[in-house]
N, C-alpha and C positions, 0 to 999 in steps of 0.2 A: 515134694519138697518139705511140707510141713512135718511129715513123719520123720523125714531125715533130721530135721532140726530138734525133734523130740528124742530120737534114739541116739544121736551123736553125744550129747552130754552125758547120758547114762552110760554109754560105752566107754567114754573117757573117764568117767568115775570109777567103773569097774577095772579098767586097765591101771589106773593109778593105785588102786588098793592091792596089797600083796598078801596072799594068804599063807605064805611061808613065814617061819619064825626068822627073825632077824638076828644076824650074828652081832656080837658087841663090836662097837666102832673101833676099840683098841684091843688088840690081842697081846697081852703082856707076857713076856718071857720071865723065867724066874731069876735069870742072871742079868745084871746090869751091862751096860756097854763096856764099862771099865773092866768088869770081871771077865767078859768074853775076850777082850783085847788082851788081858793078862794071860789067859789060858792059851791064846794064840801065840803070844810071845814065848811061851814055855814049850811050845810044840816043836816037832822036828820038820815041819813043813818049810819049804824054801821061802826065805823072806821073813821068817818069824822073828829073827834077831832085829830087824828093822823096826818092827812093831814095838818091841821092848825098848829100843832106843828112842822111838817117838813118845812112848809113855814116860820114859825118863826125862826127856826134854820138856814135856808138858808139865810134869811135876816141878821141875826147876823153874819154869816160867810162872807157874802158879805161886810158888814160894817167893819169887822175886816180886810179883805183883803185890802179894800180901805184905811183904816188907815195906814196899813203897807206900802202900795204903796206910799201914800203921804209922809212918813217919808223917804223913799229912794230918793226923788227928791230934 
């Protein structure tokens, strides 16, 4: 029993240590989400036009929000 109490913490410590190199937490792409969506909107895949319309709607809402924000200042 005493041997088990001495070996168990050592085994847990070794199990917690990793000998492999860690990958970065965030793997960044070279294109932003907006750029990827824009490329998708210009492609020939089904539903690509809908992505373009969604981008246009988001742009319109952002412009509207900016206009309202500038009025309140």
